[in-house]
Every structure is written in C-alpha cells, then in structure tokens.
C-alpha positions as CSV (number, residue, x, y, z in Angstrom):
1,M,0.0,0.0,0.0
2,I,1.4,3.4,-1.0
3,P,1.9,5.7,2.0
4,R,0.2,9.1,1.9
5,R,3.2,11.0,3.4
6,M,6.7,10.6,2.0
7,V,10.0,12.5,2.0
8,L,12.5,11.9,-0.8
9,M,15.8,12.4,1.0
10,G,19.5,12.5,0.4
11,V,22.4,14.8,-0.1
12,A,22.2,17.8,-2.5
13,G,22.4,16.7,-6.1
14,C,21.1,13.2,-5.6
15,G,18.0,13.9,-7.8
16,K,15.3,14.6,-5.3
17,S,13.4,16.9,-7.7
18,S,13.7,14.8,-10.8
19,V,12.9,11.5,-9.0
20,G,10.2,13.1,-7.0
21,A,8.3,14.5,-10.0
22,A,8.7,11.1,-11.9
23,L,7.6,9.1,-8.8
24,A,4.6,11.4,-8.1
25,A,3.4,11.1,-11.8
26,R,3.8,7.3,-11.6
27,I,1.8,6.8,-8.5
28,G,-0.7,9.6,-8.9
29,G,0.6,11.7,-6.1
30,R,1.9,15.3,-5.9
31,Y,5.6,16.3,-5.6
32,R,6.7,19.4,-3.7
33,D,10.2,20.6,-3.5
34,G,11.2,21.2,0.1
35,D,13.7,23.9,-1.1
36,D,10.7,26.1,-1.7
37,L,10.0,26.1,2.0
38,H,13.5,27.4,3.0
39,P,13.5,30.9,4.4
40,Q,15.4,33.3,2.2
41,A,18.2,33.6,4.9
42,N,18.9,29.9,4.5
43,I,19.1,30.1,0.7
44,D,21.4,33.2,1.0
45,K,23.6,31.3,3.4
46,M,23.9,28.2,1.2
47,S,24.4,30.4,-1.9
48,R,27.5,31.8,-0.2
49,G,28.8,28.3,0.4
50,E,28.0,28.3,4.1
51,P,26.5,25.1,5.6
52,L,23.3,25.5,7.5
53,T,23.3,25.0,11.3
54,D,20.7,23.0,13.1
55,A,19.3,26.4,14.3
56,D,18.8,27.3,10.7
57,R,17.2,23.9,9.8
58,W,14.6,23.5,12.6
59,P,12.0,26.0,11.3
60,W,12.4,24.6,7.8
61,L,12.0,21.0,9.0
62,D,8.9,22.1,10.9
63,L,7.5,23.6,7.7
64,V,8.2,20.3,5.8
65,G,6.4,18.3,8.5
66,A,3.5,20.8,8.5
67,A,3.1,20.4,4.8
68,L,2.8,16.6,5.3
69,A,0.3,16.9,8.1
70,A,-2.9,16.7,6.1
71,P,-2.3,15.9,2.4
72,E,-5.3,15.8,0.1
73,R,-3.6,12.9,-1.7
74,V,-0.3,11.1,-1.7
75,L,2.4,13.8,-1.1
76,I,6.1,13.5,-1.7
77,I,8.4,16.3,-0.5
78,G,12.0,16.5,-1.5
79,C,14.0,17.3,1.7
80,S,17.6,16.3,2.5
81,A,16.6,15.0,6.0
82,L,20.2,14.0,6.4
83,R,20.2,13.2,10.1
84,R,17.8,10.9,12.1
85,V,16.9,13.8,14.4
86,Y,15.7,15.7,11.3
87,R,13.6,12.8,10.2
88,E,12.1,12.6,13.7
89,R,11.4,16.3,13.7
90,I,9.6,16.1,10.3
91,T,7.5,13.1,11.5
92,A,6.6,14.9,14.8
93,A,5.5,18.0,12.9
94,A,3.5,15.9,10.5
95,G,1.7,14.2,13.4
96,A,1.5,11.0,11.4
97,P,3.8,8.4,10.0
98,V,6.1,9.6,7.2
99,T,8.0,7.2,4.9
100,F,11.5,8.3,4.0
101,L,12.9,7.4,0.5
102,H,16.7,7.6,0.6
103,L,18.3,8.3,-2.8
104,A,21.8,6.8,-2.2
105,G,24.8,7.5,-4.4
106,S,28.5,7.8,-4.3
107,R,30.2,11.2,-3.9
108,A,31.6,10.9,-7.5
109,V,28.2,10.3,-9.1
110,I,26.6,13.1,-7.2
111,E,29.4,15.6,-7.8
112,A,29.2,14.9,-11.5
113,R,25.4,15.6,-11.4
114,M,25.8,18.8,-9.4
115,S,28.5,20.1,-11.7
116,A,26.2,19.6,-14.7
117,R,23.1,21.3,-13.3
118,Q,22.3,24.9,-13.9
119,G,20.7,27.6,-11.7
120,H,20.6,25.9,-8.3
121,F,21.7,27.7,-5.2
122,M,23.6,24.7,-3.7
123,P,27.3,24.8,-4.7
124,V,29.4,21.7,-5.1
125,A,31.6,23.1,-2.4
126,L,29.0,22.0,0.2
127,L,28.9,18.4,-0.9
128,D,31.5,17.3,1.6
129,S,29.5,18.8,4.5
130,Q,26.4,17.0,3.2
131,F,28.1,13.6,3.2
132,A,29.6,14.4,6.6
133,T,26.1,15.1,8.0
134,L,24.3,12.2,6.4
135,E,23.1,9.5,8.7
136,V,21.9,6.7,6.5
137,P,18.4,5.5,7.7
138,G,18.6,2.4,9.9
139,P,16.4,-0.7,9.6
140,E,14.3,0.5,12.6
141,E,13.3,3.7,10.7
142,R,10.4,3.9,8.3
143,A,12.7,4.2,5.3
144,L,13.5,2.7,1.9
145,S,16.6,3.1,-0.1
146,V,17.6,3.0,-3.8
147,N,20.9,3.4,-5.5
148,I,20.7,6.4,-8.0
149,D,23.6,5.1,-10.2
150,Q,21.1,3.7,-12.7
151,P,18.6,5.1,-15.2
152,M,15.9,7.3,-13.8
153,A,13.2,4.8,-14.9
154,D,14.9,2.1,-12.9
155,V,15.2,4.3,-9.8
156,V,11.5,5.1,-9.9
157,A,10.5,1.4,-10.7
158,S,12.6,0.3,-7.7
159,L,10.9,2.8,-5.4
160,V,7.4,1.8,-6.6
161,A,8.2,-1.9,-6.1
162,Q,9.4,-1.3,-2.6
163,L,6.5,1.0,-1.7
164,E,4.0,-1.6,-3.0
165,E,5.6,-4.2,-0.6
166,L,5.0,-2.1,2.5
167,P,2.5,-3.4,4.9
C-alpha cells in the first residue's frame, strides 16, 4: 500500500526533484520541492557556500512536516533529511507516520550531477558537508533506499516496487 506522506531524502544533487516528479506522476501523487520552504536567509547562506546549522534547519523542517500533516492525496516532499533527528522532527511536525525514501549514491556520481546542473543555489563546495552530516536511515526507521547510479526509470521502478511491498 502506497503511503500518503513521503519524504524523498538524500544529499544535495542526488536527484530529489527529478525523481520526486517522476515518482509522483507514476503513483498519482503530488511532488513538492522542500527547497521552496526554506527561508530566504537559508538560501542566501547556502548560496555563499556556508552550511546550515541546526538552528537554521529547525524552522524549515517544521514547515516540511506541517506540509505533510494533512495531504489531500499522496504527497512526496523533497528534503535532505540527512540526520535521524531531522527525520524525527519532520515526523513529529506531520503528526502521522512519514516514509523516507533515501536516494543513495557515491560522492563521485553526485558531484558529476551537481556540476552539470544549472541555476541551483547549492554549490558543489557544500557536498562534503552534506556527506559528513548524512546518517543513513537504519532498519528501525520507516525508510526505503535506492541506488541512484542507474537510469531514472529504474530508480522510480525500484521505489514503486518497494512501496508496494510495504504493509
């Protein structure tokens, strides 16, 4: 059964927006980019190549969770959710179970993708801090994972198959 509340998570450049849009179209849901919920101060800070602090992130994570609180239909939000405490914060703000979909990839693959994209505020210079912060979801978390080093259609198909197997 496809869950109603999902967060597509991973480091910057892993493909949250592209995979999110494709996955939402495939399952009849809606995709929302969590970057759109960042306060301008956070965007300005990241644009300067400065990593966010937890104090910067808490209000943003609360907004992500609030957006998931009462979705009209299946909602997928792209949000890095790099640490377990961030995922817990989102779930608490949502007030209901949230399924996290981890887009996993090597630093080399993600750096190549980030270098090729245009017009995004997140510079490649912050990739190391993203990987340093990442806490891969554990088996006790409500999370699925897929390796992004494959064609987009295969990434989406793998996520759909895993979602359909959920109890």
